[in-house]
Every structure is written in C-alpha cells, then in structure tokens.
C-alpha positions as CSV (number, residue, x, y, z in Angstrom):
1,M,12.3,-7.5,-8.1
2,A,8.7,-7.7,-9.0
3,L,6.5,-5.1,-7.5
4,P,2.7,-4.9,-7.6
5,R,0.9,-2.4,-9.8
6,E,-2.4,-2.9,-8.1
7,F,-4.2,-5.3,-5.8
8,M,-7.7,-5.7,-4.4
9,L,-8.2,-5.6,-0.6
10,P,-11.5,-7.0,0.6
11,V,-12.8,-4.9,3.5
12,L,-15.9,-5.5,5.5
13,F,-17.8,-2.5,6.9
14,E,-20.8,-3.3,9.1
15,K,-20.8,-6.9,7.6
16,L,-21.0,-5.7,4.1
17,P,-18.2,-6.2,1.5
18,Y,-16.5,-3.0,0.5
19,P,-13.6,-3.9,-1.8
20,Y,-10.8,-1.4,-2.2
21,V,-8.6,-1.5,-5.3
22,L,-5.1,0.0,-4.7
23,H,-3.3,1.4,-7.8
24,F,0.4,2.0,-6.9
25,D,2.5,4.7,-8.5
26,E,5.3,2.5,-9.9
27,F,8.0,5.1,-9.4
28,E,7.1,5.9,-5.8
29,L,6.9,2.2,-5.0
30,M,10.2,1.4,-6.7
31,D,11.9,4.3,-4.9
32,A,10.5,3.1,-1.5
33,F,11.6,-0.5,-2.1
34,E,15.1,0.6,-3.2
35,K,15.5,2.7,-0.1
36,L,14.2,0.0,2.3
37,T,16.1,-2.9,0.8
38,V,19.6,-1.3,0.9
39,N,20.9,-4.0,3.3
40,G,18.7,-6.8,2.0
41,E,15.9,-6.3,4.5
42,L,12.4,-7.8,3.8
43,V,9.9,-5.0,2.9
44,H,6.2,-5.2,3.5
45,I,3.3,-3.1,2.3
46,E,0.7,-2.1,4.9
47,V,-2.8,-0.7,4.3
48,W,-4.9,0.9,7.0
49,P,-8.3,1.1,5.4
50,G,-10.4,4.0,6.4
51,V,-14.1,4.7,6.1
52,T,-13.4,6.9,3.1
53,R,-10.8,6.5,0.5
54,E,-9.1,9.7,1.5
55,S,-8.6,8.4,5.1
56,T,-7.0,5.2,4.0
57,R,-3.2,5.0,4.6
58,V,-0.6,2.9,2.7
59,R,3.1,2.5,3.5
60,A,6.1,0.3,2.7
61,Y,8.1,-0.7,5.7
62,N,10.8,-2.9,7.2
63,D,12.2,-3.3,10.7
64,K,14.2,-0.1,10.4
65,G,11.8,2.4,8.9
66,S,8.8,3.1,6.7
67,I,7.8,5.3,3.8
68,A,4.3,6.5,3.2
69,L,2.9,5.7,-0.3
70,A,1.0,8.9,-0.8
71,K,0.6,8.6,-4.6
72,T,-1.4,5.3,-4.3
73,I,-4.8,5.7,-5.8
74,I,-7.6,3.9,-3.9
75,A,-10.8,3.1,-5.7
76,N,-13.9,1.1,-4.9
77,K,-14.6,-1.8,-7.1
C-alpha cells in the first residue's frame, strides 16, 4: 500500500491563497492505516484547516472509526 509522505492543500482565507503543506509521520500513518484496513475497509484522510497551523486537525478514518494524526506537521508554503 502506498501512503503519502506529504501533500499540499490549497486553502483560501478571505479570498487569498494560503497553501498548507502537510508532512505525515510515516509510522503514525502506517499504523493508522493498518488498524483501519483490518477488514479491507476503504480509508480516507481528512483535514480540517484552521486559521492557525496549531488549530488544524488531521485524521484517518473509515466507516467504523477514526484515528487522529497528531504527529502531522503543517507548514505554510
């Protein structure tokens, strides 16, 4: 299974571009996917962008549960 190491999320605040770059902790992400795909479920990554990087929330989830990805580093491009 291929998992992302990072990706850029284009966010608009007050009509201005404010790109976030998410750097995933590979061990945390792998552990979350292993736990959530036990029965072959499809897993998604969800990002709730906040006004500050500290208030942004990231999680991996499926229909049965979710795991917060607390070690994800969020940077501005």
